[in-house]
C-alpha positions as CSV (number, residue, x, y, z in Angstrom):
1,M,80.0,-37.1,32.8
2,I,77.1,-38.1,35.0
3,G,74.6,-36.1,32.9
4,N,75.4,-38.3,29.9
5,R,74.7,-41.4,32.0
6,I,71.4,-39.9,33.2
7,K,70.4,-39.3,29.6
8,E,71.5,-42.8,28.7
9,L,69.4,-44.2,31.6
10,R,66.4,-42.3,30.6
11,K,66.6,-43.3,27.0
12,S,67.1,-47.0,27.9
13,L,63.9,-46.8,29.9
14,N,62.2,-45.2,26.9
15,L,61.0,-42.2,29.0
16,T,60.5,-38.5,28.2
17,Q,62.2,-36.0,30.5
18,A,58.8,-35.3,32.0
19,D,58.0,-38.9,32.8
20,F,61.5,-39.6,34.0
21,G,61.6,-36.6,36.3
22,M,58.1,-37.0,37.7
23,K,59.1,-40.2,39.5
24,I,61.9,-38.5,41.3
25,G,60.2,-35.1,41.8
26,L,62.0,-33.1,39.2
27,K,60.7,-31.0,36.3
28,P,61.6,-31.8,32.7
29,T,63.8,-28.6,32.5
30,A,65.8,-29.8,35.5
31,I,66.4,-33.2,33.9
32,G,67.4,-31.5,30.6
33,Q,69.9,-29.3,32.5
34,M,71.4,-32.2,34.3
35,E,71.7,-34.2,31.1
36,N,73.5,-31.3,29.4
37,G,75.8,-30.5,32.4
38,L,74.1,-27.2,33.1
39,R,72.9,-28.2,36.5
40,S,74.8,-30.2,39.1
41,V,73.3,-33.6,40.2
42,T,72.6,-33.6,43.9
43,E,73.1,-36.5,46.2
44,R,69.4,-36.6,46.7
45,S,68.8,-37.0,42.9
46,I,71.4,-39.7,42.7
47,I,69.8,-41.6,45.6
48,L,66.3,-41.3,44.1
49,L,67.5,-42.4,40.7
50,C,69.1,-45.5,42.2
51,E,66.0,-46.3,44.3
52,K,63.3,-45.6,41.8
53,Y,65.0,-47.0,38.7
54,N,67.1,-49.7,40.3
55,V,70.3,-48.1,39.0
56,N,73.7,-49.2,40.1
57,E,75.1,-46.2,42.0
58,I,78.7,-46.9,41.0
59,W,77.7,-46.9,37.3
60,L,75.7,-43.7,37.7
61,R,78.6,-41.9,39.4
62,T,81.6,-43.4,37.4
63,G,80.3,-45.3,34.4
64,E,81.8,-48.5,35.7
65,G,79.9,-51.7,35.9
66,E,76.3,-52.5,34.8
67,M,73.6,-49.8,34.5
68,F,71.1,-51.6,36.7
69,Q,71.5,-53.4,40.0
70,E,71.2,-57.1,40.0
71,I,67.7,-58.3,40.9
72,L,67.3,-61.3,43.1
73,P,65.5,-64.3,41.6
74,E,61.9,-64.4,42.7
75,D,62.3,-67.6,44.6
76,E,65.0,-66.0,46.8
77,I,62.7,-63.0,47.4
78,A,59.8,-65.3,48.3
79,S,62.0,-67.3,50.6
80,A,63.2,-64.1,52.3
81,V,59.7,-62.7,52.7
82,S,58.6,-66.0,54.2
83,N,61.5,-66.1,56.6
84,V,60.7,-62.5,57.8
85,L,57.1,-63.4,58.3
86,E,57.9,-66.5,60.3
87,D,60.2,-64.5,62.5
88,V,57.5,-62.1,63.4
89,K,55.5,-63.4,66.3
90,C,52.6,-61.0,66.2
91,E,49.0,-62.2,65.5
92,N,47.1,-58.9,65.2
93,T,44.8,-58.0,62.3
94,I,47.3,-55.7,60.6
95,Y,50.0,-58.4,60.7
96,T,47.6,-61.0,59.2
97,L,46.6,-58.6,56.5
98,V,50.2,-57.6,55.6
99,K,51.2,-61.3,55.6
100,E,48.4,-62.2,53.2
101,L,49.2,-59.3,50.9
102,L,52.9,-60.1,50.7
103,L,52.2,-63.8,50.1
104,K,49.7,-63.0,47.3
105,Y,52.1,-60.4,45.8
106,E,54.9,-63.0,45.6
107,Q,52.6,-65.3,43.6
108,L,52.0,-62.7,40.9
109,D,53.7,-62.7,37.6
110,T,56.4,-60.0,36.8
111,N,54.0,-57.8,34.8
112,S,51.4,-57.7,37.6
113,K,54.1,-56.9,40.1
114,K,55.3,-54.0,37.9
115,V,51.7,-52.6,37.8
116,I,51.3,-52.8,41.6
117,N,54.8,-51.3,42.1
118,A,53.9,-48.4,39.8
119,Y,50.6,-47.9,41.7
120,V,52.3,-47.9,45.1
121,D,54.9,-45.4,43.8
122,D,52.1,-43.1,42.7
123,V,50.3,-43.4,46.0
124,I,53.5,-42.7,47.9
125,S,54.4,-39.8,45.6
126,G,50.9,-38.3,46.1
127,Y,51.2,-38.7,49.9
128,A,54.6,-37.1,49.9
129,Q,53.3,-34.2,47.8
130,K,50.4,-33.6,50.2
131,K,52.8,-33.6,53.2
132,E,55.0,-31.0,51.4
133,D,51.9,-28.9,50.6
134,L,50.9,-28.6,54.3
């Protein structure tokens, strides 16, 4: 049952229902109901879980395969970012700023990247919430 896998995922991440749900915009009661099969899991929730927690969608839906998606080695990511930046032939200020930010980001250690990723997620969530409130 998908609810069991959601609970397994949450526990493997060492998160409370509140913390787990916050990242995907659901209240703790909704998470509890999904885990216990009292509430259906929407497509939107599945997509958000996969995106926010790097979950393998096949595992989440069926239980087959690994829980988490494979993460590319950092050197492959850095190479891909570098290639994209080389392909862009724009020399405006925003491009230069974004290029520098991405290059500096790729030089960070894994823990620093996690902190920045969490910060960006919080900013995006706050922005999305403000748009919903309008």
